[in-house]
C-alpha positions as CSV (number, residue, x, y, z in Angstrom):
1,M,51.2,148.2,36.4
2,E,48.1,148.0,38.9
3,N,46.0,149.3,35.9
4,L,47.5,146.6,33.3
5,L,46.2,144.1,36.1
6,R,42.9,145.5,36.5
7,H,40.0,142.4,35.9
8,V,38.0,143.3,32.6
9,D,34.7,141.3,32.1
10,L,34.2,141.5,28.6
11,Y,31.9,138.0,27.6
12,C,28.8,136.7,28.7
13,E,30.3,133.6,30.3
14,R,32.1,135.5,32.8
15,T,30.9,135.7,35.9
16,G,33.7,136.9,38.2
17,P,37.5,137.8,38.2
18,E,38.5,133.4,39.0
19,Y,40.9,131.5,37.1
20,W,37.7,129.2,35.5
21,A,35.0,132.1,35.7
22,E,35.3,131.3,31.6
23,P,35.6,127.7,31.4
24,L,34.3,127.3,27.7
25,N,35.7,130.2,26.2
26,A,39.1,128.9,27.5
27,L,39.2,125.3,26.6
28,S,37.4,126.2,23.0
29,N,41.3,127.6,22.8
30,L,42.3,124.3,22.2
31,A,40.9,124.2,18.6
32,F,44.0,126.8,17.3
33,I,46.3,125.0,19.4
34,A,45.5,121.6,18.0
35,A,45.0,122.6,14.7
36,G,48.5,124.6,15.1
37,L,50.4,121.9,16.6
38,W,48.9,119.0,13.9
39,F,50.3,121.1,10.8
40,L,53.6,121.7,12.7
41,V,54.2,118.4,13.0
42,K,52.8,117.9,9.5
43,F,54.9,120.7,8.3
44,R,58.1,119.4,9.9
45,R,57.6,115.8,8.5
46,E,57.2,116.6,5.1
47,R,60.3,119.1,5.5
48,R,58.4,122.2,4.5
49,D,60.3,125.7,4.8
50,G,60.7,127.8,7.6
51,W,57.9,130.1,6.5
52,T,55.2,127.7,6.7
53,E,56.2,126.2,9.6
54,T,56.5,129.5,11.3
55,L,52.5,130.1,10.4
56,A,51.7,126.8,12.0
57,W,53.5,128.1,15.4
58,M,51.6,131.2,15.0
59,V,48.3,129.5,15.2
60,T,49.3,127.6,18.1
61,A,50.4,131.3,19.7
62,V,47.3,132.5,19.0
63,G,45.5,129.9,20.8
64,I,47.8,130.4,24.1
65,G,47.3,134.0,24.1
66,S,43.6,133.4,24.0
67,W,43.8,131.2,26.4
68,L,45.6,133.3,28.9
69,F,42.9,136.3,28.4
70,H,40.3,134.1,28.8
71,T,41.9,132.7,32.2
72,H,43.4,135.9,33.5
73,A,41.2,138.6,32.0
74,N,42.4,141.6,32.5
75,Q,44.1,145.0,30.7
76,L,47.5,143.1,30.1
77,T,46.1,139.7,28.9
78,I,44.4,141.4,26.5
79,Y,47.6,142.2,24.6
80,A,48.3,138.2,24.7
81,D,44.8,137.9,22.9
82,V,44.9,140.4,20.4
83,I,48.8,140.7,19.1
84,P,49.3,136.8,18.0
85,I,45.9,137.1,15.9
86,A,47.4,140.6,14.5
87,I,50.7,138.8,13.8
88,F,49.1,136.1,12.1
89,T,47.0,137.9,9.8
90,L,49.8,140.4,8.5
91,T,52.0,137.4,8.0
92,Y,49.6,135.0,5.9
93,I,48.5,138.1,3.4
94,L,52.5,138.4,3.1
95,Y,52.7,134.3,2.6
96,A,49.8,134.6,0.4
97,I,50.8,137.6,-2.1
98,R,54.5,135.9,-2.2
99,R,53.4,132.4,-2.5
100,Y,49.9,132.0,-3.9
101,L,50.4,135.0,-6.4
102,G,54.2,134.6,-7.2
103,L,54.7,138.3,-7.1
104,A,58.8,139.2,-6.4
105,W,59.2,141.2,-2.9
106,P,59.3,144.7,-4.5
107,A,55.6,144.1,-5.9
108,V,54.7,142.0,-2.5
109,V,55.4,144.8,-0.7
110,A,53.5,147.3,-2.7
111,V,50.4,145.0,-2.9
112,F,50.8,144.7,0.8
113,T,51.0,148.6,1.7
114,L,48.3,149.5,-0.8
115,Y,45.9,146.8,1.0
116,L,46.9,148.1,4.5
117,V,46.4,152.0,3.6
118,A,42.7,151.2,2.0
119,I,41.2,148.8,4.6
120,G,42.8,151.2,7.2
121,A,40.8,153.8,5.6
122,V,37.7,151.7,5.6
123,T,37.9,150.5,8.7
124,A,38.8,154.3,10.5
125,A,35.4,155.4,8.6
126,I,33.0,152.7,10.5
127,P,30.8,154.5,12.8
128,E,31.6,153.6,16.7
129,S,27.8,152.5,16.8
130,W,28.8,149.7,14.4
131,R,31.7,148.5,16.9
132,E,29.2,148.5,19.9
133,A,26.5,147.5,17.9
134,T,28.8,144.0,17.3
135,N,30.8,143.9,20.1
136,G,33.4,144.9,18.6
137,S,33.8,142.6,15.8
138,T,34.5,145.4,13.1
139,G,38.3,145.2,14.3
140,Y,38.5,141.9,12.3
141,L,36.9,143.7,9.1
142,P,40.8,143.7,7.9
143,A,41.3,140.1,8.5
144,W,37.9,139.2,7.0
145,A,38.5,141.7,4.0
146,A,41.8,140.2,3.5
147,L,40.3,136.7,2.9
148,V,37.6,137.8,0.6
149,V,40.0,140.3,-1.4
150,F,43.1,137.9,-2.0
151,G,41.3,134.7,-2.1
152,A,39.3,136.2,-5.0
153,T,42.0,137.4,-6.6
154,I,43.9,134.2,-6.3
155,T,41.0,131.9,-7.9
156,L,40.3,134.4,-10.6
157,I,43.6,135.9,-11.8
158,K,45.7,133.1,-11.2
159,G,43.7,130.0,-11.4
160,S,45.0,128.7,-7.8
161,R,42.8,126.3,-5.8
162,A,44.6,128.3,-3.4
163,G,42.0,131.0,-3.6
164,L,39.2,128.8,-3.0
165,F,40.7,127.9,0.7
166,I,41.1,131.1,1.4
167,L,37.6,131.6,0.1
168,A,36.5,128.7,2.3
169,A,38.3,130.2,5.4
170,A,36.6,133.7,4.8
171,A,33.0,131.9,4.9
172,L,33.9,130.0,8.3
173,M,35.2,133.4,9.4
174,S,32.1,135.3,8.5
175,L,30.3,132.6,10.7
176,S,32.4,132.5,13.6
177,L,31.8,136.7,13.4
178,V,28.2,136.0,14.1
179,F,28.7,134.0,17.4
180,R,31.2,136.5,18.3
181,A,28.6,139.4,17.8
182,I,25.8,137.9,19.6
183,D,27.6,136.9,22.3
184,P,26.0,139.9,24.7
185,I,22.8,139.7,23.0
186,V,22.2,136.2,24.0
187,C,23.5,136.2,27.7
188,E,19.8,136.2,29.1
189,A,18.7,133.3,27.6
190,F,21.6,131.5,27.1
191,P,23.9,132.2,30.1
192,I,27.3,130.6,28.8
193,G,27.6,133.0,25.8
194,T,28.5,132.1,22.1
195,H,31.8,133.6,22.1
196,F,33.3,129.8,22.8
197,L,31.9,129.1,19.2
198,W,33.7,132.0,17.9
199,H,36.7,130.2,19.1
200,I,36.0,126.8,17.7
201,F,34.9,128.0,13.9
202,N,38.3,129.8,13.8
203,G,40.1,127.3,14.9
204,V,38.6,125.0,11.8
205,M,39.0,128.4,9.9
206,L,43.1,128.8,10.8
207,A,43.3,125.0,10.0
208,V,41.8,125.6,6.6
209,L,44.8,128.1,6.0
210,L,47.4,125.7,6.7
211,A,45.8,122.8,4.7
212,G,46.0,125.7,1.5
213,A,49.5,126.4,2.8
214,D,50.2,122.6,2.9
215,R,48.8,121.7,-0.6
216,Y,49.6,125.2,-2.6
217,G,52.6,127.0,-0.3
218,S,55.6,125.5,-2.2
219,P,57.9,128.1,-3.3
220,R,58.1,129.0,-6.6
221,S,60.9,128.9,-9.1
222,P,62.2,131.0,-10.4
223,I,61.0,133.7,-8.0
224,A,63.2,137.0,-7.3
């Protein structure tokens, strides 16, 4: 347990173990929470289905988990930061395949598994030097690639504008990844760093994905 509570210092803005040692990195998580709660209220008002509403809850959880990490930076709260992101990513991929591509569940599982195997192999092949050079941002390749692959597929094959929302999210994530990657590089000249911009642009990105679910995520019928 002692190891799990060991303090970590991963971002430019942090200057010590104190609660408010990363004020911008912490407060910028309000972008996730605001996006999640906004669409949660909207989905409930529109009586959307439970799966769509769950996506809004997950976005809110991303903000809460990241807040915990950037205020209590230790080995335990790292999990609070990364697990909600991973769960949302996997859930939204399934959601996009099912709702936007309109595939039956056996096909959904097959496409989902094929993607995970393929992107897992690509991610594993990335040199460690690339991970270090990008401040660990290569770990987000599966999420970014999913936006590009499924956004393009939904747009080109299905002709659905839902794909455009996903591609817009991919563009926003590309920009946010730049801010995440350069955080340690700009430290000396810009002591507050750029990690807070990673949060803000990702908050907007997730809001775009929820907007796509709001407009195009209604269950298709008939669907097995």
